[in-house]
N, C-alpha and C positions, 0 to 999 in steps of 0.2 A: 774943136772935139770935146771943148766944156759944155756944150750943146747936149750937144751923145750921150754923153755921162751924164746931165742933167736929165737930162730923157729919161737915159736908165735908170737911174736915182727916181724918177718919179713913178715909172713901172713899178719898180720891187716895193712900193709904200702900201698901193693897195689890199697886194696880198696880204700882206701883214693884217691888214685891217681886215679879209676878209676869214684870214685865217683864227684871230681874235672873236670875230664876230661868231665862225663856226661853235669855237670852245663858249662859247655863252649860251649859242642855241643849245650843245649838248647840254653843260650844267640845267641850263632853263629845263628841258626834257625830263632829268634827269632826277629835280626837283620836281616837277609837275610828275612824274613818276611814283617817290617818294611820297608826296601829299594822295595824290590818288591812292597806293595802297593803304594808305594809312586812313583814308576815309571809306574805303570798303573795308580795313577792320573794323573802323569807329561805326561802319552801319551794321555790320555783320555782330557786334556788341551790341548794340543799340537794337537791330532784328530781334539776337537772341537777349535782351533785356526787356523788350515787346513779348517776348514768345513765354516769359518767364510770371510776367505780371500780368498776359493773358491766364496764365496757367492758374495762378494767384486767385485772379478773380472767381474763376473757372471752382477753385477749390474752395473759396468764400460762397462762393452761390452754392456751393451742393453741400456745405455745412450749413449753410443758412436752409437748406429746402429739409437738409437730413434732422434740425432742430424742431423745425414746424413739425417733418411729419413725428420726431421723438413726441413733441408738445400735444399732439392731435393722438397719437396713441396710448400718450397717459393717459389723456383724457378720457379715451377711450376703453380704457383698461378701469379707470376708477368707476366711470358708467355702467361696463359689465360687471365688476367687481357690488356697485351697489344693485344692480339688479339680479346679481345670483344671491342676492343677498335677503333681498328682500322676497327672492323665492323660495329661499330654504327658510325663512320667518314664515311663508305661508305655508309651506309644507309641514312645518312645526303643527303650526296652529289647527290646520287640518290634521293633522294624524293625532292632536289632542285631540280634537272634536270627535271624531273618527271614533277612536278608545273611548271616550266615555257615552259616546252615540250607540255604541256595540256594548259595552259594557252592561249597561243599563240593561238590557233585556237578558245578557247572562245572570245579574245576580237573581233576579226570582226564581232564573232556570236551576242555578245553581242549589240553590235553599229548598227549594221545590223538592228537587231529587235528593238531596239527604233527607228528606222527610219522609220520603216513600221508601227508602232504605230501613227507617227506624221502625215501620210498622209491624208489629209483631206478627200477626196472623195472616202479614201478604202470602199471596201464592208465589209461587214458582215462575209465573207468568210474569207477576207486577214485578218481582224483586230482578231477574233479567231484563224487562224493559228499563228498570230503575239505572240499574249499569250500564246500560247501552247511553242514557242519558248523561250518567255521571262521566263518561268515556272521551263522549264527544264536546259536550262542554269545558272540559278541561283542556281539549285537545285545539278547541277556537278557541280560551282563555290562552293557551299556550301560545300559537300563534300572533294574537295579536302582540303578547307582551314582548314575544321576539322582533315582532316587527319596529313596535314603539324603543324599546329596546337598541334597535342597530339605529336608529335615526338620533339617539338620545346619547350615544355612543360619538358615533363618528362627529358630532357638534359638538362635542366635551362639555356633553351637561349631567354627566355620572360621577358623583362624589361616592366616593368607597369609604366603608365604618372601618379603619385598619384596627385592627385585633391577634394576639394571639392565637390562635384556635388549634386542635388537634385536625389533623389530616383524618384520623377513621371518623369524626362526628362530621367532616365535610362531605365523605363518601357514604356515611348511612343518611344527610339531606339526600344527598344525588341518586340513590339508588330509592328512595321512598317516590321521589318522583317520578322514576321511569319505569318503578316496577310494576306497574299493569300492562305499562304497552310492551312487557318484556315477555308477561304471560299471556297477551293477545298471541304470542307469537310462537309459545309454548319454546323460549331462548331459554339457557340455563345461563346464569352470569357467572365466573370463577373469580373471584377476588384473592390476590397474592399482595400482603402486606408482610413488613418485617412486625416482631412480637415487640420490640422495643416502640414506646410513641414516637410519633411523628410531629412537631407542630409546627406551623409556616406560622409568617403574616399576613394575614387581607382582610377581606370584607368577608365572612363565613357564608352571607347569602350571593355572593357573587361569583365566589368559591365552589360552591354547590352546582350554578350555574355551567359554570366551564362544566363542567362532567358529567352532569345532565346532559347536556348539549350534545356531548361526544356520545354519549351511551347513549342515546338518541339516534345518534347519526348513523352509531355501528347497529342498532337496530333494524334502523331501516334499510339499510344496502346489506340486507344478513339473510339466508336464508330462515324460514320457519325450522325450531327444533337442532338450531345450531349454538357455538357457545361462546358469547363475547367473553374474555379479560381483561379483568382490572387491576391493574398491579402498580406497585410505589416500590422505589428504590432509593437508597441512599448512595450521593456522591457526593461527596465531602462536603462543600456547605448547600449542597443543592438536593432537592428531593425529585427526583423521574418518574412519571408519572406519563402510565403508558396503556392506550386503553386498545383492543386488539381484536382485528373479527377475521372472519375465514369468507365473507363473502364476497360482490362483487366484484372489488376492488375499484382501483384509480387509474384511468388510463395516464400513460407518462406525458401528453401533453395537456393534460387537466389539473396535473398536481404544480405548476407553476402557480397559478391561479385558485386553487383549490378553496383558499382563505377569503377573495374578496370576495364582495356583496353581491348577492342573487345566483354565484356560481353553483350551477347543481351538479352531482355525478350523474352516472346511471342510474336508471332505478328499473326497478324490473315488472313486467304489464300486469303483473297480479298483484302489486303491493297497489294498494290505493289511497293510504292515508302519504298526502305526499308532504311536502316544507317548502317554503316561501326562498330557500338558496342563500339565508342568512344568519343559520345556526354555527358554521364555522365562523364565518364573520365577527358575530360575536365574543367568540371564544378566544380566535385572538386579539381582537380591542383588549378585552378584561385581562384577559393574562398581561400583555405589556403593561396595562396597569398597574398588575402586581408583581412586576420586576420581572419577568420570567418570559422564558419562550416556548413557543408551538412551532412544530415538525410532525409533516405529513409523510410518508412512507407506504412505497404500495410497489408489488414487483408487475404488475399486470391485472386486464381483469381477469376475473372470476379468483384471484389472487391473493383475495384478501388484503385488508391496509391497518397500519397503527399509526396511532396518532400519541405526541410522546408532548409533554407537559415537563417543564423543567421550573418549580420555583425554588428562591429560596428559603432556607429554615430557618426558624427560629430557636434559638437558644430557652430548652425545656425549662433550667434554672428561672427565665422569667416572668413564666406563667404565672400572669397572676390569680388567685384563689376566686372560682364565681359561683357564687351562693342561689340556686335559685330557691327562688317563694314557694310555700307551702299551697298549694292549691287543693290541698283534702279538706280543709276546713272551709271551703266554700260555701256560702250559704246559698241554698237552692232559691232562696226568695226573695231575691234582686226586686227592684222596683224600675220599669226600667222605660225609659222615652224615646219609641221610635217617630223622627221627622223623617219623612221621605213622601218627596210628591206623586212616585210612581205608584201606582194603585196595587198590581203584580208584586213590586217588592214588599211595598209597603206590608202587607198582606203574608208574605211568603216571609219575613222576617219575623215578623210578631208571633207568626202560627209557632215557629220551630222555637223562639222561646218560651213560649211558653208550655212546648210542650218539654221542654228542658226544664221545669217545675218555677220559671218567671210569673211576676207579675205586669201585664205592659200595656203600655198604652199610648194611643198613635196621633200623630198630627200629618196631616198632608203640605202643610204650606210654614215659611218661617213666621212670619207672626201669629201663627196659634201656639205655636210649639216653643215660640219665647214667653207665650204670657203663660202658658202650663209647666215650663219651668220654670218659671220668676214666682208661681204659686202652689207648688208642689215638690215638695221634699223628695225626687228621685234620686236612686243610687247610682244609677246609669244611663247618659243618655249616649245614642246613638243618633247622628244626625249629617245627612246629605249635606253634601256643599252644593252643591246648585238647583236652588232650591226657586222656585218663582218668587216676586219680591222680597221679602229678605233673605238673603243665602243664606249656609249654614257660619261663613266666619262670620259675616254680621250677627247674626243669634247670638253667636259664643261671646265677642266682644258685647254686645250689651249687657249679657247676662253677667259680667262681669263689671261692666259700669255702675250697677246696683247694688257692687258692694255686700254682696252674697256674706254669708258665712262660712258655709258648708256650697261646695260648688260638685256636681256630681260626677262621677270618675265621666270621662266624655271622651268619646270614638268617634272623628270623620268618618266618613265612607263616602265615596266617589269615585265615578266615572274619571277622574281628572286622577294621571297619577306621575304628573311632570312635578321636579323639584321646587318651584317657584311655588304652587299651589299647597302643595306640602309644608313649606317654610312658613306660609302666612296663617294654614292653619293652627302650625304649632304657636305660634307668635300671639295666635287670639287666645289661647290656651287650652288646643285639645291635648287629650294626654297622649294620642295615639292616630294614627290615620292608616285604616284599611281599602285598597283598592278594588272595586268591582270586578268579577264579584268576588265576593270576601268569601275565603273559607272558613266552615262551621267550625273545625276545629280551633284554628286560630282566632275566631272571635270568643271562641267558650276560654278557651287560654286569658285572652284578656279582660273578660270580666273575673277570673279566678285570681288577677294583683288585683282586688280588690281588697285583700289580704296580706299584700304582701309590704313589707314596710315602707316606710312614708318619711320622704325628705323634709327638710325645711321650709318647702313653701307649700306643706300640705298635700304633693300628688304622690300618689302611687309612684316608685322605683318600677320601671323599664328592665 
């Protein structure tokens, strides 16, 4: 019996071992599952971290590429800017030289035309020819001035001589400039301004240029025999000036760009005198320099147009008193030295001055002109700047170096109109600077300043 029991006991023991082994196996499988799950999670995190790292590296690469592109773009932009500035400098130099070359022939043409008009027994045919020459020379000079002004204003090289100025004086200047233009087309100018004086703060010459440009623009696009209106009205602390016409009008699509450079409105086929499309651009820029605004209005083609300029007014009580020099006592026998290398310009100028009663000597180059001015007591020196050899500025500097007690009243005459040359001429000792073609009346006006009050440095006041 005991064996049987012993045998039964022996049979029960392995079953327990198997159960324990199964438990151990189950635990091991669960642990494996947990480890595998943990490994899977860890792999997923690693994969995610790797993806983030790759994305970061890609971003770094993109940023590096973008930075390189930015550096390249910056260098390209600087190169383009340098090239643009170089082109602009060349353009300015070209325009300045163009002005000089075109003004040289315009000078003697204008002077000769003025002399033709002074011939007392001239035939009507000759006078008509003189008027044609004069008008066309003025038109050519104006086109040239507009072209150069546009270049100078857009490059910021225009400096205003700001002072209180009566608006009616500005209008008088502008009307004087355009009157012949209006007369050619039998157009009437209606002027409507308040009785009380209106004073603005600005450059008289540039203000007159604003309104003369607007009036010429109105005349150009208005039919012959029609009326143009120039009006002014005080509105608070500003004056509003309007130039109105009943001409061809401005298309709606052109209004937004009407003040842009080289923009031109419709021109009647019958009109032969054209513009360069720069007059209104000059108007806008000059008005802005005077802290004002300008607007254009039109109801459409053939319905006319209105240009409205708004400028700040100046307190009339602060207007300084200006005393005009007395020109009536001008001596008609001034001793004048003309230094000019252009034969036609030299002969035209000397003949004109002789007809006005002056004693004139001439020199064709700077060295000769210097020796003549040094050894003779001239009252007036009219000297071209662009002379061969010794130029006009060097001539004037050498005259001052000689320490003469009495210098002649010196007028620089040149085809160069830029501010740099003007400044150099002034620093050299010239009293005035005239741009070719010099207006005959302006020249006589300057000669009249010989009798104006004298300043402490011995020069006549301007």
